[in-house]
C-alpha positions as MATLAB code, in Angstrom:
seq = 'MTMTQVADLAKPVRVINVTKILPLFAPTTETALVPAQVQTGRIRLIHPAASAPAQLVRSRPPLKTRLEKLQPKTWTLPRATGTVSPINGTSNIQTAGSESLKLPYGMPRMVNVATLKLMLKADPQELVLKRVGERWEPCEDSHRVDLEDDKVEFRIGAVQVFS';
ca = [
     -96.317  161.314  -24.037;
     -99.774  162.496  -23.109;
    -100.412  165.480  -20.912;
    -103.505  166.018  -18.866;
    -104.743  169.567  -18.653;
    -106.858  170.765  -15.745;
    -109.758  172.898  -16.844;
    -110.810  175.866  -14.778;
    -114.038  174.960  -13.020;
    -116.411  177.849  -13.380;
    -119.701  178.060  -11.603;
    -122.558  178.066  -14.128;
    -124.412  181.301  -14.418;
    -128.170  181.196  -14.240;
    -129.944  183.553  -16.565;
    -133.313  184.882  -15.463;
    -135.587  186.489  -18.012;
    -136.838  189.496  -16.109;
    -139.519  190.286  -18.631;
    -141.371  187.080  -17.672;
    -141.467  187.659  -13.910;
    -141.884  191.466  -13.989;
    -145.710  191.287  -14.358;
    -145.851  189.393  -11.050;
    -144.589  192.466   -9.215;
    -146.836  195.024  -10.949;
    -149.329  196.742   -8.642;
    -152.952  196.180   -9.408;
    -155.412  198.649   -8.000;
    -158.547  196.712   -8.871;
    -157.847  193.795   -6.565;
    -155.593  195.399   -3.940;
    -156.570  195.080   -0.317;
    -157.235  198.348    1.417;
    -156.802  198.367    5.212;
    -159.958  199.145    7.065;
    -160.099  202.191    9.309;
    -159.108  201.332   12.868;
    -161.525  202.542   15.480;
    -160.407  202.972   19.033;
    -162.844  202.809   21.890;
    -163.326  201.670   25.415;
    -164.993  198.529   26.600;
    -167.173  198.974   29.612;
    -169.247  196.699   31.735;
    -172.984  197.258   31.441;
    -174.851  196.409   34.614;
    -178.281  194.798   34.254;
    -179.675  197.223   36.748;
    -178.151  200.402   38.075;
    -178.662  199.365   41.707;
    -177.338  195.765   41.381;
    -173.560  195.428   41.179;
    -172.090  192.850   38.773;
    -171.105  189.560   40.430;
    -169.358  186.367   39.445;
    -171.670  183.442   39.928;
    -170.589  179.807   40.277;
    -171.929  177.482   37.629;
    -173.294  175.062   40.249;
    -173.510  175.057   44.024;
    -170.782  173.239   45.979;
    -171.581  169.608   46.797;
    -171.590  168.595   50.406;
    -169.833  165.313   50.071;
    -166.771  163.758   51.534;
    -164.497  161.028   50.335;
    -165.034  157.613   51.795;
    -162.474  154.874   52.005;
    -163.016  152.209   49.394;
    -163.084  148.636   50.512;
    -160.876  146.373   48.355;
    -162.654  143.524   46.622;
    -161.406  139.997   47.161;
    -162.089  137.209   44.737;
    -161.670  133.638   45.947;
    -161.011  130.676   43.658;
    -160.914  127.106   45.090;
    -157.955  124.893   44.192;
    -158.716  121.498   42.751;
    -157.005  118.208   42.073;
    -158.264  115.080   40.321;
    -159.344  113.956   36.864;
    -161.865  115.124   34.283;
    -163.187  113.267   31.263;
    -165.269  115.617   29.079;
    -166.155  112.880   26.582;
    -167.685  110.622   29.232;
    -168.982  113.582   31.256;
    -167.324  112.224   34.433;
    -165.112  114.006   36.867;
    -163.343  113.188   40.096;
    -162.475  116.637   41.498;
    -161.400  117.206   45.080;
    -161.049  120.664   46.640;
    -157.568  121.367   47.989;
    -157.648  124.828   49.570;
    -158.354  128.154   47.887;
    -156.640  131.116   46.282;
    -157.596  134.660   47.288;
    -156.979  137.586   44.988;
    -157.319  141.239   45.950;
    -158.646  142.987   42.896;
    -156.905  146.325   42.164;
    -159.016  149.478   41.863;
    -160.177  150.037   38.315;
    -159.938  146.369   37.455;
    -162.243  145.526   34.559;
    -165.152  143.219   35.289;
    -164.274  140.769   32.530;
    -160.826  139.136   32.278;
    -159.620  136.143   30.310;
    -158.283  132.924   31.908;
    -154.670  133.683   30.945;
    -154.807  136.987   32.814;
    -156.476  135.338   35.795;
    -153.687  132.720   35.967;
    -151.044  135.453   35.961;
    -152.800  137.395   38.706;
    -153.058  134.208   40.831;
    -149.393  133.374   40.067;
    -150.442  129.917   38.937;
    -148.281  127.550   36.925;
    -148.966  127.597   33.182;
    -149.762  123.842   33.320;
    -152.610  124.368   35.772;
    -156.128  124.364   34.350;
    -159.097  126.530   35.142;
    -162.335  124.464   35.290;
    -165.836  125.784   34.908;
    -168.881  123.991   36.270;
    -171.506  123.386   33.571;
    -174.529  121.655   35.021;
    -173.194  118.652   36.948;
    -169.825  118.357   35.174;
    -166.572  120.310   34.964;
    -165.174  121.616   31.686;
    -161.623  122.917   31.152;
    -161.425  126.532   30.018;
    -159.162  127.795   27.239;
    -156.829  130.723   27.987;
    -159.049  132.975   25.836;
    -162.225  132.169   27.850;
    -163.662  135.289   29.463;
    -164.411  135.248   33.238;
    -166.894  137.626   34.855;
    -165.381  138.516   38.239;
    -168.695  139.813   39.620;
    -170.856  136.861   38.635;
    -171.250  134.561   41.638;
    -173.528  132.094   39.820;
    -170.670  130.591   37.796;
    -168.303  128.316   39.688;
    -164.625  128.056   38.764;
    -161.706  125.936   40.073;
    -157.955  126.025   39.357;
    -155.374  123.366   39.804;
    -153.332  120.519   38.370;
    -156.065  118.371   36.930;
    -155.572  115.469   34.547;
    -157.902  115.564   31.517;
    -158.827  112.369   29.698;
    -159.974  112.945   26.162;
];
């Protein structure tokens, strides 16, 4: 029969050689820092002239302006129906009303077509058309639209494209 003996678990003792770390604590007078003498004194305000008292001066004079009410900008985009054939360069587009969009303050000048569709609450299947010369071209969702450029004409709607 085999017996198992339990050994006493003793925590190992760490031995530190003091002679190796003792030089780290030795004072050295050659490189020791000596505190500087502390001088106490009063700080006083020196006037530029004895007769002129010191004053606080504003950095710039106050502006005489008042806030004005900002007029919201409205962007109108006509709705369109019909067909477009970019290969033949023909189009049969009819105007069917318009969409108005109040632009929020701080709106960037350039937006892409996908953002414009979301702002107009248009269906994802609807196309945005851009007039190029005498014909209409469909715009990709990544196409950038300048909201302040009135020279470029856009339309939105359910348009059939023949390719």
